[in-house]
N, CA, C and O atoms as a GROMACS GRO file, in nm:
protein
  268
    1MET      N    1   0.074  -0.140   0.010
    1MET     CA    2   0.022   0.017  -0.014
    1MET      C    3   0.120   0.143  -0.011
    1MET      O    4   0.216   0.170   0.061
    2ALA      N    5   0.066   0.203  -0.105
    2ALA     CA    6   0.151   0.331  -0.110
    2ALA      C    7   0.079   0.432   0.010
    2ALA      O    8  -0.042   0.440   0.031
    3THR      N    9   0.207   0.522   0.096
    3THR     CA   10   0.224   0.624   0.141
    3THR      C   11   0.227   0.763   0.036
    3THR      O   12   0.306   0.772  -0.058
    4THR      N   13   0.128   0.865   0.072
    4THR     CA   14   0.219   0.956   0.081
    4THR      C   15   0.271   1.062   0.143
    4THR      O   16   0.219   1.121   0.238
    5ILE      N   17   0.366   1.085   0.094
    5ILE     CA   18   0.470   1.196   0.142
    5ILE      C   19   0.467   1.326   0.136
    5ILE      O   20   0.431   1.344   0.020
    6LYS      N   21   0.483   1.456   0.196
    6LYS     CA   22   0.569   1.544   0.122
    6LYS      C   23   0.675   1.553   0.139
    6LYS      O   24   0.716   1.549   0.255
    7VAL      N   25   0.768   1.569   0.032
    7VAL     CA   26   0.898   1.581   0.030
    7VAL      C   27   0.923   1.716  -0.032
    7VAL      O   28   0.867   1.787  -0.115
    8LEU      N   29   1.017   1.722   0.034
    8LEU     CA   30   1.137   1.878  -0.030
    8LEU      C   31   1.162   1.907  -0.093
    8LEU      O   32   1.284   1.919  -0.086
    9ARG      N   33   1.110   1.953  -0.221
    9ARG     CA   34   1.237   1.975  -0.350
    9ARG      C   35   1.214   2.131  -0.386
    9ARG      O   36   1.109   2.192  -0.407
   10GLY      N   37   1.344   2.174  -0.387
   10GLY     CA   38   1.370   2.355  -0.367
   10GLY      C   39   1.313   2.369  -0.298
   10GLY      O   40   1.327   2.316  -0.187
   11SER      N   41   1.179   2.482  -0.343
   11SER     CA   42   1.148   2.556  -0.218
   11SER      C   43   0.991   2.523  -0.184
   11SER      O   44   0.918   2.608  -0.134
   12GLY      N   45   0.958   2.420  -0.209
   12GLY     CA   46   0.865   2.396  -0.126
   12GLY      C   47   0.790   2.242  -0.199
   12GLY      O   48   0.773   2.213  -0.317
   13PHE      N   49   0.758   2.166  -0.074
   13PHE     CA   50   0.730   2.039  -0.064
   13PHE      C   51   0.629   1.985  -0.201
   13PHE      O   52   0.549   2.052  -0.266
   14VAL      N   53   0.652   1.894  -0.211
   14VAL     CA   54   0.568   1.802  -0.307
   14VAL      C   55   0.584   1.692  -0.297
   14VAL      O   56   0.692   1.639  -0.276
   15GLU      N   57   0.386   1.589  -0.323
   15GLU     CA   58   0.329   1.520  -0.288
   15GLU      C   59   0.387   1.411  -0.367
   15GLU      O   60   0.398   1.411  -0.490
   16THR      N   61   0.426   1.311  -0.282
   16THR     CA   62   0.509   1.201  -0.393
   16THR      C   63   0.430   1.033  -0.277
   16THR      O   64   0.395   1.004  -0.163
   17GLN      N   65   0.441   0.983  -0.393
   17GLN     CA   66   0.382   0.863  -0.332
   17GLN      C   67   0.515   0.750  -0.310
   17GLN      O   68   0.606   0.745  -0.392
   18VAL      N   69   0.512   0.684  -0.218
   18VAL     CA   70   0.624   0.577  -0.194
   18VAL      C   71   0.550   0.462  -0.069
   18VAL      O   72   0.461   0.475   0.014
   19ASN      N   73   0.627   0.364  -0.103
   19ASN     CA   74   0.650   0.224  -0.071
   19ASN      C   75   0.693   0.183   0.071
   19ASN      O   76   0.666   0.081   0.134
   20SER      N   77   0.772   0.299   0.106
   20SER     CA   78   0.858   0.301   0.221
   20SER      C   79   0.708   0.374   0.347
   20SER      O   80   0.601   0.433   0.344
   21THR      N   81   0.811   0.310   0.443
   21THR     CA   82   0.697   0.369   0.617
   21THR      C   83   0.786   0.442   0.710
   21THR      O   84   0.750   0.521   0.798
   22ASN      N   85   0.942   0.398   0.673
   22ASN     CA   86   1.060   0.384   0.762
   22ASN      C   87   1.158   0.540   0.643
   22ASN      O   88   1.144   0.596   0.534
   23VAL      N   89   1.230   0.543   0.738
   23VAL     CA   90   1.361   0.652   0.712
   23VAL      C   91   1.418   0.528   0.622
   23VAL      O   92   1.399   0.512   0.501
   24GLY      N   93   1.492   0.443   0.707
   24GLY     CA   94   1.603   0.348   0.612
   24GLY      C   95   1.550   0.294   0.507
   24GLY      O   96   1.635   0.277   0.419
   25ASP      N   97   1.387   0.241   0.464
   25ASP     CA   98   1.387   0.211   0.338
   25ASP      C   99   1.354   0.319   0.212
   25ASP      O  100   1.377   0.291   0.094
   26LEU      N  101   1.298   0.444   0.256
   26LEU     CA  102   1.287   0.575   0.217
   26LEU      C  103   1.430   0.581   0.163
   26LEU      O  104   1.419   0.584   0.040
   27ARG      N  105   1.559   0.583   0.198
   27ARG     CA  106   1.714   0.576   0.161
   27ARG      C  107   1.691   0.501   0.015
   27ARG      O  108   1.708   0.552  -0.096
   28ALA      N  109   1.652   0.378   0.042
   28ALA     CA  110   1.668   0.281  -0.021
   28ALA      C  111   1.573   0.318  -0.171
   28ALA      O  112   1.612   0.323  -0.287
   29GLU      N  113   1.465   0.334  -0.124
   29GLU     CA  114   1.352   0.362  -0.245
   29GLU      C  115   1.379   0.453  -0.354
   29GLU      O  116   1.370   0.424  -0.473
   30GLN      N  117   1.426   0.612  -0.287
   30GLN     CA  118   1.466   0.772  -0.324
   30GLN      C  119   1.619   0.746  -0.314
   30GLN      O  120   1.663   0.861  -0.318
   31ASP      N  121   1.741   0.652  -0.301
   31ASP     CA  122   1.868   0.696  -0.353
   31ASP      C  123   1.934   0.798  -0.240
   31ASP      O  124   2.026   0.875  -0.267
   32ILE      N  125   1.891   0.790  -0.147
   32ILE     CA  126   1.906   0.879  -0.052
   32ILE      C  127   2.046   0.845  -0.021
   32ILE      O  128   2.061   0.729  -0.057
   33PRO      N  129   2.167   0.895   0.032
   33PRO     CA  130   2.292   0.884   0.057
   33PRO      C  131   2.288   0.842   0.216
   33PRO      O  132   2.204   0.859   0.304
   34ALA      N  133   2.419   0.777   0.211
   34ALA     CA  134   2.335   0.699   0.382
   34ALA      C  135   2.404   0.864   0.459
   34ALA      O  136   2.368   0.924   0.560
   35SER      N  137   2.523   0.898   0.352
   35SER     CA  138   2.576   1.051   0.500
   35SER      C  139   2.432   1.172   0.485
   35SER      O  140   2.431   1.270   0.559
   36ALA      N  141   2.327   1.150   0.392
   36ALA     CA  142   2.272   1.232   0.399
   36ALA      C  143   2.179   1.280   0.564
   36ALA      O  144   2.206   1.191   0.644
   37SER      N  145   2.104   1.366   0.617
   37SER     CA  146   2.063   1.421   0.728
   37SER      C  147   1.886   1.427   0.665
   37SER      O  148   1.841   1.494   0.573
   38VAL      N  149   1.839   1.362   0.726
   38VAL     CA  150   1.724   1.341   0.712
   38VAL      C  151   1.610   1.408   0.822
   38VAL      O  152   1.647   1.402   0.939
   39SER      N  153   1.477   1.470   0.799
   39SER     CA  154   1.437   1.494   0.872
   39SER      C  155   1.251   1.490   0.843
   39SER      O  156   1.211   1.528   0.733
   40VAL      N  157   1.148   1.440   0.951
   40VAL     CA  158   1.081   1.445   0.934
   40VAL      C  159   0.936   1.450   1.066
   40VAL      O  160   0.917   1.393   1.173
   41ASN      N  161   0.863   1.544   0.989
   41ASN     CA  162   0.797   1.720   1.021
   41ASN      C  163   0.888   1.725   1.076
   41ASN      O  164   0.870   1.718   1.197
   42GLY      N  165   1.017   1.739   1.035
   42GLY     CA  166   1.074   1.910   1.133
   42GLY      C  167   1.153   1.819   1.236
   42GLY      O  168   1.210   1.893   1.316
   43GLU      N  169   1.166   1.749   1.250
   43GLU     CA  170   1.235   1.630   1.375
   43GLU      C  171   1.372   1.567   1.289
   43GLU      O  172   1.364   1.499   1.187
   44ASP      N  173   1.459   1.596   1.339
   44ASP     CA  174   1.589   1.480   1.303
   44ASP      C  175   1.553   1.329   1.334
   44ASP      O  176   1.482   1.289   1.427
   45ALA      N  177   1.601   1.272   1.261
   45ALA     CA  178   1.451   1.116   1.166
   45ALA      C  179   1.659   1.042   1.170
   45ALA      O  180   1.763   1.094   1.128
   46VAL      N  181   1.626   0.870   1.260
   46VAL     CA  182   1.701   0.820   1.233
   46VAL      C  183   1.648   0.735   1.143
   46VAL      O  184   1.534   0.767   1.112
   47ASN      N  185   1.716   0.578   1.058
   47ASN     CA  186   1.670   0.456   0.950
   47ASN      C  187   1.500   0.403   1.031
   47ASN      O  188   1.410   0.355   0.962
   48SER      N  189   1.487   0.423   1.172
   48SER     CA  190   1.355   0.343   1.173
   48SER      C  191   1.299   0.394   1.231
   48SER      O  192   1.241   0.340   1.325
   49THR      N  193   1.286   0.540   1.201
   49THR     CA  194   1.184   0.629   1.236
   49THR      C  195   1.074   0.627   1.121
   49THR      O  196   1.082   0.678   1.009
   50GLU      N  197   0.983   0.564   1.172
   50GLU     CA  198   0.837   0.546   1.099
   50GLU      C  199   0.734   0.701   1.047
   50GLU      O  200   0.678   0.785   1.118
   51PHE      N  201   0.739   0.693   0.969
   51PHE     CA  202   0.619   0.796   0.859
   51PHE      C  203   0.529   0.747   0.835
   51PHE      O  204   0.513   0.625   0.829
   52GLY      N  205   0.403   0.879   0.803
   52GLY     CA  206   0.312   0.807   0.749
   52GLY      C  207   0.201   0.936   0.644
   52GLY      O  208   0.225   1.056   0.641
   53ASP      N  209   0.105   0.878   0.582
   53ASP     CA  210   0.038   0.992   0.520
   53ASP      C  211   0.051   1.128   0.580
   53ASP      O  212   0.034   1.165   0.696
   54GLY      N  213   0.096   1.215   0.438
   54GLY     CA  214   0.121   1.344   0.474
   54GLY      C  215   0.216   1.412   0.580
   54GLY      O  216   0.223   1.529   0.618
   55SER      N  217   0.294   1.287   0.617
   55SER     CA  218   0.466   1.308   0.711
   55SER      C  219   0.481   1.462   0.582
   55SER      O  220   0.406   1.490   0.489
   56LEU      N  221   0.592   1.522   0.625
   56LEU     CA  222   0.648   1.630   0.584
   56LEU      C  223   0.828   1.605   0.591
   56LEU      O  224   0.893   1.665   0.677
   57ILE      N  225   0.884   1.530   0.513
   57ILE     CA  226   1.040   1.473   0.461
   57ILE      C  227   1.133   1.538   0.408
   57ILE      O  228   1.152   1.545   0.287
   58ALA      N  229   1.199   1.591   0.492
   58ALA     CA  230   1.372   1.647   0.399
   58ALA      C  231   1.453   1.585   0.410
   58ALA      O  232   1.441   1.493   0.490
   59TRP      N  233   1.590   1.603   0.328
   59TRP     CA  234   1.681   1.561   0.302
   59TRP      C  235   1.835   1.641   0.282
   59TRP      O  236   1.820   1.727   0.196
   60VAL      N  237   1.906   1.641   0.308
   60VAL     CA  238   2.050   1.714   0.261
   60VAL      C  239   2.177   1.684   0.322
   60VAL      O  240   2.217   1.684   0.439
   61ASN      N  241   2.246   1.651   0.176
   61ASN     CA  242   2.395   1.537   0.196
   61ASN      C  243   2.518   1.649   0.277
   61ASN      O  244   2.549   1.764   0.246
   62ASN      N  245   2.560   1.573   0.374
   62ASN     CA  246   2.617   1.617   0.442
   62ASN      C  247   2.762   1.689   0.377
   62ASN      O  248   2.839   1.745   0.455
   63ASN      N  249   2.793   1.683   0.231
   63ASN     CA  250   2.899   1.685   0.180
   63ASN      C  251   2.905   1.805   0.087
   63ASN      O  252   2.998   1.811   0.007
   64LYS      N  253   2.810   1.903   0.092
   64LYS     CA  254   2.757   2.004  -0.021
   64LYS      C  255   2.831   2.118   0.060
   64LYS      O  256   2.796   2.165   0.169
   65THR      N  257   2.964   2.160  -0.035
   65THR     CA  258   3.044   2.330  -0.046
   65THR      C  259   2.983   2.387  -0.116
   65THR      O  260   2.900   2.352  -0.200
   66GLY      N  261   3.012   2.462  -0.092
   66GLY     CA  262   3.022   2.611  -0.228
   66GLY      C  263   2.927   2.685  -0.181
   66GLY      O  264   2.906   2.637  -0.070
   67GLY      N  265   2.861   2.767  -0.195
   67GLY     CA  266   2.751   2.917  -0.181
   67GLY      C  267   2.668   2.900  -0.270
   67GLY      O  268   2.580   2.984  -0.289
   0.00000   0.00000   0.00000
């Protein structure tokens, strides 16, 4: 069963359907690097953090440089 989440893309959140229900599975499904920091509903998340329909999810790679 697909879960509809809102993923930060650019300056806004975009509804996205995923099969994942936790951050670890979402990393594999969306190709999120293990080094990236992930937040769910504004809180720092670990791989075991679960989420459901309507959750706001964002991630940032920790190795970004430049301005």
